[in-house]
N, C-alpha and C positions, 0 to 999 in steps of 0.2 A: 362500739356503737356505729351503726351504718350512717354514711353521709354520701349523698348522691354526687355524681360528677358535676352537676350544675351548681350545687351548693358549694363544693370545693372551688369551682371556677370563680363564683361570685365572691367568696371569701378572699381568695388570692387577688382578684381584680381590685377589690376595694382596699386591700392592704397596699397595693401598688399605686392606686389613684385615690388618695384620701379626699380630694376635692369633689368627688362624686357623691360623697355622703351629704354634703351641703345641698347639692343638686337634688338628691333624693328627698331631703326634708322639704325643700321648696315645692317640689312636685306633689308631694303628699299633702302639703298644706292647701294647695289649690283645690284638691278634691275632697279631703276628709276632715281637716282641722278647722271646723266652723262651729260656732255656737248654734244651738237649736233654732234660735230666732232668725238666723241668717240663712237657714236652709229653705228651699222652696217647699211649700206644703204639698203633700200628695193630692192627686185628683180625688174628688169625692167618689165613694164606692157606689156603684149602681148595679142593680141586679142584671145579670146577663139575659138576653132574650132567649126564649125557648127555641128549640130546633124548628126550622121551617121558615123563619124570617118574616112571617106575616103578622106576628103579634106586635102590638104597640105598647109603649110604656106611657101611662097617663099620669099626670100630676094633678092632685086634688085642687079644686078651685078654692081661693081664699073666700072669706065671708063676704067681702065686698063684691067679688065676681059672682057670687050666688044670688045676690039680691035681684029681684025682678025689676025691670026698667019700665 
């Protein structure tokens, strides 16, 4: 089975430096090991403007805003 030089290096390095495994786990936990509620929600999806840049995106008025004054 093929194993790249990088994979061999990392395997040997981690065998010689077992303390790095703990560091790896801590680093991974910072970025990936979070419950769904702890993650920042994505930005709402908006349609992209058409080519040209002169188009505007209008949001509909609420019922209150549509009443004549």
